[in-house]
PDB file of the backbone (N, CA, C, O) and the ligand in Angstrom, with CONECT records:
HET     ZN  A 101       1
ATOM      1  N   MET A   1     -22.590-139.202 -77.178  1.00  0.00           N
ATOM      2  CA  MET A   1     -23.242-138.019 -76.604  1.00  0.00           C
ATOM      3  C   MET A   1     -22.227-137.020 -76.057  1.00  0.00           C
ATOM      4  O   MET A   1     -21.270-137.389 -75.378  1.00  0.00           O
ATOM      5  N   VAL A   2     -22.450-135.804 -76.356  1.00  0.00           N
ATOM      6  CA  VAL A   2     -21.601-134.741 -75.834  1.00  0.00           C
ATOM      7  C   VAL A   2     -22.170-134.308 -74.493  1.00  0.00           C
ATOM      8  O   VAL A   2     -23.353-133.992 -74.374  1.00  0.00           O
ATOM      9  N   LYS A   3     -21.313-134.300 -73.496  1.00  0.00           N
ATOM     10  CA  LYS A   3     -21.776-133.880 -72.166  1.00  0.00           C
ATOM     11  C   LYS A   3     -21.834-132.368 -72.099  1.00  0.00           C
ATOM     12  O   LYS A   3     -20.892-131.676 -72.486  1.00  0.00           O
ATOM     13  N   LYS A   4     -22.947-131.870 -71.604  1.00  0.00           N
ATOM     14  CA  LYS A   4     -23.088-130.416 -71.501  1.00  0.00           C
ATOM     15  C   LYS A   4     -22.445-129.918 -70.214  1.00  0.00           C
ATOM     16  O   LYS A   4     -22.504-130.569 -69.171  1.00  0.00           O
ATOM     17  N   ARG A   5     -21.833-128.750 -70.318  1.00  0.00           N
ATOM     18  CA  ARG A   5     -21.256-128.138 -69.127  1.00  0.00           C
ATOM     19  C   ARG A   5     -22.371-127.819 -68.145  1.00  0.00           C
ATOM     20  O   ARG A   5     -23.421-127.317 -68.547  1.00  0.00           O
ATOM     21  N   PRO A   6     -22.161-128.101 -66.857  1.00  0.00           N
ATOM     22  CA  PRO A   6     -23.217-127.798 -65.894  1.00  0.00           C
ATOM     23  C   PRO A   6     -23.476-126.294 -65.837  1.00  0.00           C
ATOM     24  O   PRO A   6     -22.543-125.491 -65.836  1.00  0.00           O
ATOM     25  N   GLY A   7     -24.740-125.932 -65.789  1.00  0.00           N
ATOM     26  CA  GLY A   7     -25.090-124.530 -65.661  1.00  0.00           C
ATOM     27  C   GLY A   7     -25.015-123.764 -66.967  1.00  0.00           C
ATOM     28  O   GLY A   7     -25.282-122.562 -67.000  1.00  0.00           O
ATOM     29  N   HIS A   8     -24.660-124.440 -68.030  1.00  0.00           N
ATOM     30  CA  HIS A   8     -24.571-123.750 -69.313  1.00  0.00           C
ATOM     31  C   HIS A   8     -25.944-123.682 -69.966  1.00  0.00           C
ATOM     32  O   HIS A   8     -26.569-124.709 -70.230  1.00  0.00           O
ATOM     33  N   VAL A   9     -26.404-122.462 -70.225  1.00  0.00           N
ATOM     34  CA  VAL A   9     -27.687-122.294 -70.894  1.00  0.00           C
ATOM     35  C   VAL A   9     -27.438-121.897 -72.345  1.00  0.00           C
ATOM     36  O   VAL A   9     -26.916-120.817 -72.624  1.00  0.00           O
ATOM     37  N   PRO A  10     -27.813-122.774 -73.254  1.00  0.00           N
ATOM     38  CA  PRO A  10     -27.557-122.442 -74.655  1.00  0.00           C
ATOM     39  C   PRO A  10     -28.413-121.265 -75.112  1.00  0.00           C
ATOM     40  O   PRO A  10     -29.586-121.160 -74.755  1.00  0.00           O
ATOM     41  N   GLU A  11     -27.822-120.401 -75.891  1.00  0.00           N
ATOM     42  CA  GLU A  11     -28.562-119.246 -76.388  1.00  0.00           C
ATOM     43  C   GLU A  11     -29.226-119.558 -77.715  1.00  0.00           C
ATOM     44  O   GLU A  11     -28.692-120.291 -78.547  1.00  0.00           O
ATOM     45  N   ARG A  12     -30.394-118.984 -77.885  1.00  0.00           N
ATOM     46  CA  ARG A  12     -31.110-119.136 -79.150  1.00  0.00           C
ATOM     47  C   ARG A  12     -31.182-117.779 -79.825  1.00  0.00           C
ATOM     48  O   ARG A  12     -31.127-116.738 -79.170  1.00  0.00           O
ATOM     49  N   THR A  13     -31.303-117.805 -81.118  1.00  0.00           N
ATOM     50  CA  THR A  13     -31.381-116.557 -81.853  1.00  0.00           C
ATOM     51  C   THR A  13     -32.696-116.470 -82.617  1.00  0.00           C
ATOM     52  O   THR A  13     -33.090-117.408 -83.310  1.00  0.00           O
ATOM     53  N   CYS A  14     -33.364-115.338 -82.481  1.00  0.00           N
ATOM     54  CA  CYS A  14     -34.605-115.113 -83.211  1.00  0.00           C
ATOM     55  C   CYS A  14     -34.291-114.960 -84.698  1.00  0.00           C
ATOM     56  O   CYS A  14     -33.421-114.176 -85.077  1.00  0.00           O
ATOM     57  N   ILE A  15     -34.998-115.706 -85.529  1.00  0.00           N
ATOM     58  CA  ILE A  15     -34.733-115.587 -86.966  1.00  0.00           C
ATOM     59  C   ILE A  15     -35.408-114.343 -87.543  1.00  0.00           C
ATOM     60  O   ILE A  15     -35.198-113.998 -88.706  1.00  0.00           O
ATOM     61  N   GLY A  16     -36.211-113.681 -86.734  1.00  0.00           N
ATOM     62  CA  GLY A  16     -36.826-112.440 -87.177  1.00  0.00           C
ATOM     63  C   GLY A  16     -35.874-111.266 -87.013  1.00  0.00           C
ATOM     64  O   GLY A  16     -35.470-110.642 -87.994  1.00  0.00           O
ATOM     65  N   CYS A  17     -35.517-110.966 -85.758  1.00  0.00           N
ATOM     66  CA  CYS A  17     -34.719-109.765 -85.484  1.00  0.00           C
ATOM     67  C   CYS A  17     -33.276-110.073 -85.125  1.00  0.00           C
ATOM     68  O   CYS A  17     -32.452-109.162 -85.057  1.00  0.00           O
ATOM     69  N   GLY A  18     -32.957-111.332 -84.895  1.00  0.00           N
ATOM     70  CA  GLY A  18     -31.587-111.697 -84.580  1.00  0.00           C
ATOM     71  C   GLY A  18     -31.233-111.564 -83.105  1.00  0.00           C
ATOM     72  O   GLY A  18     -30.075-111.736 -82.725  1.00  0.00           O
ATOM     73  N   LYS A  19     -32.225-111.260 -82.274  1.00  0.00           N
ATOM     74  CA  LYS A  19     -31.988-111.133 -80.842  1.00  0.00           C
ATOM     75  C   LYS A  19     -31.645-112.498 -80.245  1.00  0.00           C
ATOM     76  O   LYS A  19     -32.209-113.524 -80.625  1.00  0.00           O
ATOM     77  N   LYS A  20     -30.710-112.478 -79.307  1.00  0.00           N
ATOM     78  CA  LYS A  20     -30.347-113.723 -78.637  1.00  0.00           C
ATOM     79  C   LYS A  20     -30.999-113.782 -77.268  1.00  0.00           C
ATOM     80  O   LYS A  20     -31.229-112.756 -76.627  1.00  0.00           O
ATOM     81  N   GLY A  21     -31.289-114.985 -76.837  1.00  0.00           N
ATOM     82  CA  GLY A  21     -31.883-115.109 -75.520  1.00  0.00           C
ATOM     83  C   GLY A  21     -32.095-116.552 -75.116  1.00  0.00           C
ATOM     84  O   GLY A  21     -31.670-117.488 -75.793  1.00  0.00           O
ATOM     85  N   LYS A  22     -32.768-116.696 -73.986  1.00  0.00           N
ATOM     86  CA  LYS A  22     -33.065-118.034 -73.484  1.00  0.00           C
ATOM     87  C   LYS A  22     -34.152-118.683 -74.330  1.00  0.00           C
ATOM     88  O   LYS A  22     -34.999-118.010 -74.918  1.00  0.00           O
ATOM     89  N   LYS A  23     -34.103-119.985 -74.372  1.00  0.00           N
ATOM     90  CA  LYS A  23     -35.069-120.776 -75.129  1.00  0.00           C
ATOM     91  C   LYS A  23     -36.510-120.397 -74.795  1.00  0.00           C
ATOM     92  O   LYS A  23     -37.375-120.345 -75.669  1.00  0.00           O
ATOM     93  N   SER A  24     -36.746-120.133 -73.506  1.00  0.00           N
ATOM     94  CA  SER A  24     -38.111-119.887 -73.043  1.00  0.00           C
ATOM     95  C   SER A  24     -38.677-118.568 -73.551  1.00  0.00           C
ATOM     96  O   SER A  24     -39.882-118.333 -73.451  1.00  0.00           O
ATOM     97  N   GLU A  25     -37.824-117.707 -74.095  1.00  0.00           N
ATOM     98  CA  GLU A  25     -38.294-116.417 -74.585  1.00  0.00           C
ATOM     99  C   GLU A  25     -38.843-116.510 -76.001  1.00  0.00           C
ATOM    100  O   GLU A  25     -39.439-115.561 -76.511  1.00  0.00           O
ATOM    101  N   PHE A  26     -38.638-117.653 -76.625  1.00  0.00           N
ATOM    102  CA  PHE A  26     -38.983-117.764 -78.037  1.00  0.00           C
ATOM    103  C   PHE A  26     -40.023-118.836 -78.320  1.00  0.00           C
ATOM    104  O   PHE A  26     -40.233-119.761 -77.536  1.00  0.00           O
ATOM    105  N   PHE A  27     -40.662-118.675 -79.467  1.00  0.00           N
ATOM    106  CA  PHE A  27     -41.405-119.775 -80.060  1.00  0.00           C
ATOM    107  C   PHE A  27     -40.394-120.702 -80.688  1.00  0.00           C
ATOM    108  O   PHE A  27     -39.392-120.261 -81.252  1.00  0.00           O
ATOM    109  N   ARG A  28     -40.656-121.970 -80.589  1.00  0.00           N
ATOM    110  CA  ARG A  28     -39.790-122.928 -81.269  1.00  0.00           C
ATOM    111  C   ARG A  28     -40.574-123.549 -82.418  1.00  0.00           C
ATOM    112  O   ARG A  28     -41.614-124.174 -82.213  1.00  0.00           O
ATOM    113  N   ILE A  29     -40.067-123.369 -83.604  1.00  0.00           N
ATOM    114  CA  ILE A  29     -40.712-123.946 -84.774  1.00  0.00           C
ATOM    115  C   ILE A  29     -39.843-125.092 -85.253  1.00  0.00           C
ATOM    116  O   ILE A  29     -38.652-124.921 -85.511  1.00  0.00           O
ATOM    117  N   VAL A  30     -40.445-126.246 -85.366  1.00  0.00           N
ATOM    118  CA  VAL A  30     -39.670-127.451 -85.640  1.00  0.00           C
ATOM    119  C   VAL A  30     -40.124-128.124 -86.926  1.00  0.00           C
ATOM    120  O   VAL A  30     -41.317-128.298 -87.174  1.00  0.00           O
ATOM    121  N   LYS A  31     -39.155-128.492 -87.727  1.00  0.00           N
ATOM    122  CA  LYS A  31     -39.454-129.369 -88.859  1.00  0.00           C
ATOM    123  C   LYS A  31     -39.200-130.790 -88.388  1.00  0.00           C
ATOM    124  O   LYS A  31     -38.056-131.172 -88.141  1.00  0.00           O
ATOM    125  N   THR A  32     -40.252-131.565 -88.264  1.00  0.00           N
ATOM    126  CA  THR A  32     -40.105-132.916 -87.733  1.00  0.00           C
ATOM    127  C   THR A  32     -39.510-133.833 -88.794  1.00  0.00           C
ATOM    128  O   THR A  32     -39.342-133.456 -89.954  1.00  0.00           O
ATOM    129  N   THR A  33     -39.203-135.030 -88.364  1.00  0.00           N
ATOM    130  CA  THR A  33     -38.614-135.994 -89.285  1.00  0.00           C
ATOM    131  C   THR A  33     -39.613-136.422 -90.364  1.00  0.00           C
ATOM    132  O   THR A  33     -39.225-136.993 -91.383  1.00  0.00           O
ATOM    133  N   ASP A  34     -40.900-136.141 -90.134  1.00  0.00           N
ATOM    134  CA  ASP A  34     -41.923-136.419 -91.149  1.00  0.00           C
ATOM    135  C   ASP A  34     -42.115-135.240 -92.092  1.00  0.00           C
ATOM    136  O   ASP A  34     -43.056-135.212 -92.884  1.00  0.00           O
ATOM    137  N   ASP A  35     -41.202-134.255 -91.998  1.00  0.00           N
ATOM    138  CA  ASP A  35     -41.271-133.055 -92.823  1.00  0.00           C
ATOM    139  C   ASP A  35     -42.515-132.220 -92.521  1.00  0.00           C
ATOM    140  O   ASP A  35     -42.996-131.463 -93.364  1.00  0.00           O
ATOM    141  N   GLU A  36     -43.014-132.374 -91.319  1.00  0.00           N
ATOM    142  CA  GLU A  36     -44.128-131.553 -90.873  1.00  0.00           C
ATOM    143  C   GLU A  36     -43.567-130.394 -90.064  1.00  0.00           C
ATOM    144  O   GLU A  36     -42.534-130.532 -89.409  1.00  0.00           O
ATOM    145  N   VAL A  37     -44.243-129.258 -90.107  1.00  0.00           N
ATOM    146  CA  VAL A  37     -43.760-128.127 -89.334  1.00  0.00           C
ATOM    147  C   VAL A  37     -44.733-127.829 -88.203  1.00  0.00           C
ATOM    148  O   VAL A  37     -45.922-127.606 -88.429  1.00  0.00           O
ATOM    149  N   VAL A  38     -44.212-127.830 -86.992  1.00  0.00           N
ATOM    150  CA  VAL A  38     -45.049-127.608 -85.824  1.00  0.00           C
ATOM    151  C   VAL A  38     -44.418-126.568 -84.898  1.00  0.00           C
ATOM    152  O   VAL A  38     -43.213-126.319 -84.941  1.00  0.00           O
ATOM    153  N   VAL A  39     -45.256-125.976 -84.070  1.00  0.00           N
ATOM    154  CA  VAL A  39     -44.756-125.098 -83.022  1.00  0.00           C
ATOM    155  C   VAL A  39     -44.755-125.913 -81.750  1.00  0.00           C
ATOM    156  O   VAL A  39     -45.815-126.313 -81.267  1.00  0.00           O
ATOM    157  N   ALA A  40     -43.587-126.164 -81.204  1.00  0.00           N
ATOM    158  CA  ALA A  40     -43.502-127.046 -80.049  1.00  0.00           C
ATOM    159  C   ALA A  40     -42.468-126.561 -79.054  1.00  0.00           C
ATOM    160  O   ALA A  40     -41.330-126.266 -79.418  1.00  0.00           O
ATOM    161  N   GLU A  41     -42.867-126.483 -77.811  1.00  0.00           N
ATOM    162  CA  GLU A  41     -41.925-126.135 -76.751  1.00  0.00           C
ATOM    163  C   GLU A  41     -41.154-127.376 -76.322  1.00  0.00           C
ATOM    164  O   GLU A  41     -40.001-127.304 -75.897  1.00  0.00           O
ATOM    165  N   SER A  42     -41.819-128.501 -76.446  1.00  0.00           N
ATOM    166  CA  SER A  42     -41.271-129.725 -75.894  1.00  0.00           C
ATOM    167  C   SER A  42     -40.028-130.187 -76.637  1.00  0.00           C
ATOM    168  O   SER A  42     -39.970-130.177 -77.866  1.00  0.00           O
ATOM    169  N   ILE A  43     -39.058-130.583 -75.870  1.00  0.00           N
ATOM    170  CA  ILE A  43     -37.815-131.078 -76.436  1.00  0.00           C
ATOM    171  C   ILE A  43     -38.030-132.452 -77.065  1.00  0.00           C
ATOM    172  O   ILE A  43     -37.194-132.948 -77.820  1.00  0.00           O
ATOM    173  N   LYS A  44     -39.178-133.054 -76.732  1.00  0.00           N
ATOM    174  CA  LYS A  44     -39.484-134.385 -77.278  1.00  0.00           C
ATOM    175  C   LYS A  44     -39.746-134.324 -78.774  1.00  0.00           C
ATOM    176  O   LYS A  44     -39.559-135.306 -79.494  1.00  0.00           O
ATOM    177  N   VAL A  45     -40.183-133.151 -79.231  1.00  0.00           N
ATOM    178  CA  VAL A  45     -40.375-132.979 -80.668  1.00  0.00           C
ATOM    179  C   VAL A  45     -39.030-132.621 -81.268  1.00  0.00           C
ATOM    180  O   VAL A  45     -38.504-131.530 -81.048  1.00  0.00           O
ATOM    181  N   GLN A  46     -38.480-133.559 -82.031  1.00  0.00           N
ATOM    182  CA  GLN A  46     -37.139-133.344 -82.531  1.00  0.00           C
ATOM    183  C   GLN A  46     -37.133-133.002 -84.008  1.00  0.00           C
ATOM    184  O   GLN A  46     -38.035-133.367 -84.761  1.00  0.00           O
ATOM    185  N   GLY A  47     -36.113-132.306 -84.385  1.00  0.00           N
ATOM    186  CA  GLY A  47     -35.962-131.933 -85.781  1.00  0.00           C
ATOM    187  C   GLY A  47     -35.250-130.606 -85.877  1.00  0.00           C
ATOM    188  O   GLY A  47     -34.853-130.029 -84.865  1.00  0.00           O
ATOM    189  N   ARG A  48     -35.088-130.119 -87.097  1.00  0.00           N
ATOM    190  CA  ARG A  48     -34.439-128.821 -87.281  1.00  0.00           C
ATOM    191  C   ARG A  48     -35.335-127.734 -86.707  1.00  0.00           C
ATOM    192  O   ARG A  48     -36.520-127.669 -87.031  1.00  0.00           O
ATOM    193  N   SER A  49     -34.781-126.892 -85.867  1.00  0.00           N
ATOM    194  CA  SER A  49     -35.598-125.902 -85.174  1.00  0.00           C
ATOM    195  C   SER A  49     -35.202-124.479 -85.534  1.00  0.00           C
ATOM    196  O   SER A  49     -34.050-124.185 -85.855  1.00  0.00           O
ATOM    197  N   ALA A  50     -36.202-123.608 -85.468  1.00  0.00           N
ATOM    198  CA  ALA A  50     -35.961-122.183 -85.606  1.00  0.00           C
ATOM    199  C   ALA A  50     -36.658-121.493 -84.442  1.00  0.00           C
ATOM    200  O   ALA A  50     -37.680-121.971 -83.948  1.00  0.00           O
ATOM    201  N   TYR A  51     -36.102-120.372 -84.009  1.00  0.00           N
ATOM    202  CA  TYR A  51     -36.663-119.670 -82.856  1.00  0.00           C
ATOM    203  C   TYR A  51     -37.099-118.267 -83.237  1.00  0.00           C
ATOM    204  O   TYR A  51     -36.436-117.576 -84.010  1.00  0.00           O
ATOM    205  N   VAL A  52     -38.220-117.869 -82.679  1.00  0.00           N
ATOM    206  CA  VAL A  52     -38.774-116.548 -82.970  1.00  0.00           C
ATOM    207  C   VAL A  52     -39.274-115.916 -81.674  1.00  0.00           C
ATOM    208  O   VAL A  52     -39.881-116.590 -80.841  1.00  0.00           O
ATOM    209  N   CYS A  53     -39.016-114.614 -81.506  1.00  0.00           N
ATOM    210  CA  CYS A  53     -39.529-113.880 -80.353  1.00  0.00           C
ATOM    211  C   CYS A  53     -41.055-113.985 -80.311  1.00  0.00           C
ATOM    212  O   CYS A  53     -41.713-114.173 -81.335  1.00  0.00           O
ATOM    213  N   ARG A  54     -41.593-113.859 -79.108  1.00  0.00           N
ATOM    214  CA  ARG A  54     -43.048-113.833 -78.978  1.00  0.00           C
ATOM    215  C   ARG A  54     -43.527-112.424 -79.279  1.00  0.00           C
ATOM    216  O   ARG A  54     -44.065-111.732 -78.414  1.00  0.00           O
ATOM    217  N   ASP A  55     -43.325-112.027 -80.490  1.00  0.00           N
ATOM    218  CA  ASP A  55     -43.610-110.662 -80.895  1.00  0.00           C
ATOM    219  C   ASP A  55     -44.153-110.667 -82.324  1.00  0.00           C
ATOM    220  O   ASP A  55     -43.606-111.324 -83.209  1.00  0.00           O
ATOM    221  N   LYS A  56     -45.228-109.930 -82.528  1.00  0.00           N
ATOM    222  CA  LYS A  56     -45.923-109.940 -83.807  1.00  0.00           C
ATOM    223  C   LYS A  56     -45.002-109.614 -84.975  1.00  0.00           C
ATOM    224  O   LYS A  56     -45.019-110.296 -86.000  1.00  0.00           O
ATOM    225  N   ASN A  57     -44.202-108.568 -84.814  1.00  0.00           N
ATOM    226  CA  ASN A  57     -43.339-108.142 -85.907  1.00  0.00           C
ATOM    227  C   ASN A  57     -42.266-109.169 -86.227  1.00  0.00           C
ATOM    228  O   ASN A  57     -41.931-109.402 -87.388  1.00  0.00           O
ATOM    229  N   CYS A  58     -41.738-109.774 -85.182  1.00  0.00           N
ATOM    230  CA  CYS A  58     -40.724-110.797 -85.385  1.00  0.00           C
ATOM    231  C   CYS A  58     -41.319-111.994 -86.115  1.00  0.00           C
ATOM    232  O   CYS A  58     -40.688-112.576 -86.998  1.00  0.00           O
ATOM    233  N   VAL A  59     -42.526-112.348 -85.739  1.00  0.00           N
ATOM    234  CA  VAL A  59     -43.175-113.485 -86.374  1.00  0.00           C
ATOM    235  C   VAL A  59     -43.366-113.213 -87.866  1.00  0.00           C
ATOM    236  O   VAL A  59     -43.151-114.084 -88.709  1.00  0.00           O
ATOM    237  N   LYS A  60     -43.767-111.999 -88.162  1.00  0.00           N
ATOM    238  CA  LYS A  60     -43.976-111.623 -89.555  1.00  0.00           C
ATOM    239  C   LYS A  60     -42.679-111.764 -90.358  1.00  0.00           C
ATOM    240  O   LYS A  60     -42.659-112.331 -91.451  1.00  0.00           O
ATOM    241  N   LEU A  61     -41.609-111.235 -89.785  1.00  0.00           N
ATOM    242  CA  LEU A  61     -40.303-111.329 -90.436  1.00  0.00           C
ATOM    243  C   LEU A  61     -39.843-112.776 -90.544  1.00  0.00           C
ATOM    244  O   LEU A  61     -39.311-113.216 -91.563  1.00  0.00           O
ATOM    245  N   ALA A  62     -40.067-113.490 -89.460  1.00  0.00           N
ATOM    246  CA  ALA A  62     -39.579-114.861 -89.386  1.00  0.00           C
ATOM    247  C   ALA A  62     -40.239-115.747 -90.439  1.00  0.00           C
ATOM    248  O   ALA A  62     -39.608-116.649 -90.990  1.00  0.00           O
ATOM    249  N   LEU A  63     -41.504-115.480 -90.708  1.00  0.00           N
ATOM    250  CA  LEU A  63     -42.210-116.319 -91.672  1.00  0.00           C
ATOM    251  C   LEU A  63     -41.622-116.177 -93.074  1.00  0.00           C
ATOM    252  O   LEU A  63     -41.749-117.074 -93.907  1.00  0.00           O
ATOM    253  N   LYS A  64     -40.981-115.046 -93.319  1.00  0.00           N
ATOM    254  CA  LYS A  64     -40.332-114.859 -94.621  1.00  0.00           C
ATOM    255  C   LYS A  64     -39.019-115.629 -94.693  1.00  0.00           C
ATOM    256  O   LYS A  64     -38.525-115.943 -95.775  1.00  0.00           O
ATOM    257  N   ARG A  65     -38.469-115.924 -93.529  1.00  0.00           N
ATOM    258  CA  ARG A  65     -37.146-116.571 -93.508  1.00  0.00           C
ATOM    259  C   ARG A  65     -37.209-118.029 -93.084  1.00  0.00           C
ATOM    260  O   ARG A  65     -36.209-118.746 -93.110  1.00  0.00           O
ATOM    261  N   ILE A  66     -38.395-118.449 -92.696  1.00  0.00           N
ATOM    262  CA  ILE A  66     -38.520-119.780 -92.101  1.00  0.00           C
ATOM    263  C   ILE A  66     -38.119-120.882 -93.087  1.00  0.00           C
ATOM    264  O   ILE A  66     -37.545-121.903 -92.708  1.00  0.00           O
ATOM    265  N   SER A  67     -38.435-120.645 -94.347  1.00  0.00           N
ATOM    266  CA  SER A  67     -38.134-121.651 -95.355  1.00  0.00           C
ATOM    267  C   SER A  67     -36.635-121.947 -95.410  1.00  0.00           C
ATOM    268  O   SER A  67     -36.209-123.100 -95.481  1.00  0.00           O
ATOM    269  N   ARG A  68     -35.850-120.865 -95.374  1.00  0.00           N
ATOM    270  CA  ARG A  68     -34.405-121.047 -95.406  1.00  0.00           C
ATOM    271  C   ARG A  68     -33.888-121.605 -94.096  1.00  0.00           C
ATOM    272  O   ARG A  68     -32.995-122.452 -94.078  1.00  0.00           O
ATOM    273  N   ALA A  69     -34.459-121.124 -92.992  1.00  0.00           N
ATOM    274  CA  ALA A  69     -34.002-121.567 -91.675  1.00  0.00           C
ATOM    275  C   ALA A  69     -34.218-123.064 -91.474  1.00  0.00           C
ATOM    276  O   ALA A  69     -33.386-123.749 -90.879  1.00  0.00           O
ATOM    277  N   LEU A  70     -35.338-123.555 -91.974  1.00  0.00           N
ATOM    278  CA  LEU A  70     -35.659-124.970 -91.759  1.00  0.00           C
ATOM    279  C   LEU A  70     -35.288-125.837 -92.960  1.00  0.00           C
ATOM    280  O   LEU A  70     -35.465-127.055 -92.940  1.00  0.00           O
ATOM    281  N   ARG A  71     -34.776-125.197 -93.995  1.00  0.00           N
ATOM    282  CA  ARG A  71     -34.419-125.903 -95.235  1.00  0.00           C
ATOM    283  C   ARG A  71     -35.593-126.728 -95.744  1.00  0.00           C
ATOM    284  O   ARG A  71     -35.507-127.939 -95.947  1.00  0.00           O
ATOM    285  N   LYS A  72     -36.689-126.011 -95.938  1.00  0.00           N
ATOM    286  CA  LYS A  72     -37.898-126.687 -96.407  1.00  0.00           C
ATOM    287  C   LYS A  72     -38.632-125.756 -97.360  1.00  0.00           C
ATOM    288  O   LYS A  72     -38.703-124.546 -97.143  1.00  0.00           O
ATOM    289  N   ASP A  73     -39.174-126.343 -98.417  1.00  0.00           N
ATOM    290  CA  ASP A  73     -40.005-125.549 -99.317  1.00  0.00           C
ATOM    291  C   ASP A  73     -41.441-125.607 -98.826  1.00  0.00           C
ATOM    292  O   ASP A  73     -42.054-126.673 -98.766  1.00  0.00           O
ATOM    293  N   PHE A  74     -41.960-124.445 -98.477  1.00  0.00           N
ATOM    294  CA  PHE A  74     -43.319-124.394 -97.946  1.00  0.00           C
ATOM    295  C   PHE A  74     -44.340-124.199 -99.053  1.00  0.00           C
ATOM    296  O   PHE A  74     -44.132-123.415 -99.978  1.00  0.00           O
ATOM    297  N   GLU A  75     -45.436-124.917 -98.946  1.00  0.00           N
ATOM    298  CA  GLU A  75     -46.603-124.596 -99.758  1.00  0.00           C
ATOM    299  C   GLU A  75     -47.203-123.338 -99.157  1.00  0.00           C
ATOM    300  O   GLU A  75     -47.008-123.050 -97.976  1.00  0.00           O
ATOM    301  N   LYS A  76     -47.928-122.595 -99.969  1.00  0.00           N
ATOM    302  CA  LYS A  76     -48.490-121.358 -99.469  1.00  0.00           C
ATOM    303  C   LYS A  76     -49.451-121.578 -98.303  1.00  0.00           C
ATOM    304  O   LYS A  76     -49.423-120.842 -97.317  1.00  0.00           O
ATOM    305  N   ASP A  77     -50.300-122.593 -98.426  1.00  0.00           N
ATOM    306  CA  ASP A  77     -51.280-122.830 -97.358  1.00  0.00           C
ATOM    307  C   ASP A  77     -50.612-123.377 -96.111  1.00  0.00           C
ATOM    308  O   ASP A  77     -51.101-123.193 -94.996  1.00  0.00           O
ATOM    309  N   GLU A  78     -49.502-124.043 -96.310  1.00  0.00           N
ATOM    310  CA  GLU A  78     -48.730-124.570 -95.182  1.00  0.00           C
ATOM    311  C   GLU A  78     -48.195-123.409 -94.339  1.00  0.00           C
ATOM    312  O   GLU A  78     -48.212-123.431 -93.108  1.00  0.00           O
ATOM    313  N   LEU A  79     -47.723-122.405 -95.059  1.00  0.00           N
ATOM    314  CA  LEU A  79     -47.145-121.243 -94.409  1.00  0.00           C
ATOM    315  C   LEU A  79     -48.217-120.427 -93.681  1.00  0.00           C
ATOM    316  O   LEU A  79     -47.989-119.950 -92.569  1.00  0.00           O
ATOM    317  N   SER A  80     -49.374-120.271 -94.303  1.00  0.00           N
ATOM    318  CA  SER A  80     -50.422-119.495 -93.642  1.00  0.00           C
ATOM    319  C   SER A  80     -50.985-120.248 -92.443  1.00  0.00           C
ATOM    320  O   SER A  80     -51.419-119.642 -91.464  1.00  0.00           O
ATOM    321  N   LYS A  81     -50.974-121.574 -92.531  1.00  0.00           N
ATOM    322  CA  LYS A  81     -51.418-122.375 -91.389  1.00  0.00           C
ATOM    323  C   LYS A  81     -50.482-122.177 -90.201  1.00  0.00           C
ATOM    324  O   LYS A  81     -50.916-122.032 -89.058  1.00  0.00           O
ATOM    325  N   LEU A  82     -49.197-122.174 -90.504  1.00  0.00           N
ATOM    326  CA  LEU A  82     -48.194-121.963 -89.471  1.00  0.00           C
ATOM    327  C   LEU A  82     -48.341-120.562 -88.869  1.00  0.00           C
ATOM    328  O   LEU A  82     -48.261-120.390 -87.653  1.00  0.00           O
ATOM    329  N   ALA A  83     -48.553-119.576 -89.723  1.00  0.00           N
ATOM    330  CA  ALA A  83     -48.740-118.208 -89.257  1.00  0.00           C
ATOM    331  C   ALA A  83     -49.923-118.124 -88.298  1.00  0.00           C
ATOM    332  O   ALA A  83     -49.867-117.440 -87.276  1.00  0.00           O
ATOM    333  N   LEU A  84     -50.981-118.825 -88.644  1.00  0.00           N
ATOM    334  CA  LEU A  84     -52.180-118.815 -87.819  1.00  0.00           C
ATOM    335  C   LEU A  84     -51.922-119.460 -86.453  1.00  0.00           C
ATOM    336  O   LEU A  84     -52.345-118.951 -85.416  1.00  0.00           O
ATOM    337  N   THR A  85     -51.226-120.577 -86.484  1.00  0.00           N
ATOM    338  CA  THR A  85     -50.900-121.286 -85.248  1.00  0.00           C
ATOM    339  C   THR A  85     -50.121-120.387 -84.293  1.00  0.00           C
ATOM    340  O   THR A  85     -50.387-120.356 -83.092  1.00  0.00           O
ATOM    341  N   ILE A  86     -49.161-119.662 -84.846  1.00  0.00           N
ATOM    342  CA  ILE A  86     -48.346-118.794 -84.004  1.00  0.00           C
ATOM    343  C   ILE A  86     -49.167-117.609 -83.501  1.00  0.00           C
ATOM    344  O   ILE A  86     -49.071-117.229 -82.335  1.00  0.00           O
ATOM    345  N   GLU A  87     -49.968-117.034 -84.383  1.00  0.00           N
ATOM    346  CA  GLU A  87     -50.786-115.897 -83.982  1.00  0.00           C
ATOM    347  C   GLU A  87     -51.732-116.258 -82.843  1.00  0.00           C
ATOM    348  O   GLU A  87     -51.957-115.463 -81.931  1.00  0.00           O
ATOM    349  N   GLU A  88     -52.278-117.462 -82.908  1.00  0.00           N
ATOM    350  CA  GLU A  88     -53.163-117.915 -81.843  1.00  0.00           C
ATOM    351  C   GLU A  88     -52.446-117.947 -80.503  1.00  0.00           C
ATOM    352  O   GLU A  88     -53.030-117.627 -79.468  1.00  0.00           O
ATOM    353  N   GLN A  89     -51.191-118.331 -80.529  1.00  0.00           N
ATOM    354  CA  GLN A  89     -50.433-118.434 -79.280  1.00  0.00           C
ATOM    355  C   GLN A  89     -49.944-117.084 -78.791  1.00  0.00           C
ATOM    356  O   GLN A  89     -49.530-116.939 -77.640  1.00  0.00           O
ATOM    357  N   LEU A  90     -49.994-116.100 -79.670  1.00  0.00           N
ATOM    358  CA  LEU A  90     -49.580-114.741 -79.281  1.00  0.00           C
ATOM    359  C   LEU A  90     -50.649-114.043 -78.453  1.00  0.00           C
ATOM    360  O   LEU A  90     -50.358-113.120 -77.692  1.00  0.00           O
ATOM    361  N   ARG A  91     -51.858-114.483 -78.606  1.00  0.00           N
ATOM    362  CA  ARG A  91     -52.962-113.808 -77.923  1.00  0.00           C
ATOM    363  C   ARG A  91     -52.968-114.039 -76.427  1.00  0.00           C
ATOM    364  O   ARG A  91     -53.844-113.528 -75.728  1.00  0.00           O
TER     365      ARG A  91
HETATM  366 ZN    ZN A 101     -37.133-111.307 -82.650  1.00  0.00          ZN2+
END
């Protein structure tokens, strides 16, 4: 295990607009070890993660790049399901 420097807050980058910020400012989209894609804030959900601003336009952009970011081939309905999940949380 690598020990983290005390007080160090890792920066995340939005895959939509490229803005950097704190983890709490973004949606976290995770590809789990079961190859499922979920939106999860919890660190307990582990896997390759992508971050997106809580912003409609960023989400739209991000969905076009999510496949590359998570290194996963999305089915069309899988992608629209994910889009819906995020949109619900935007409200
Ligand atoms: Zn963004």
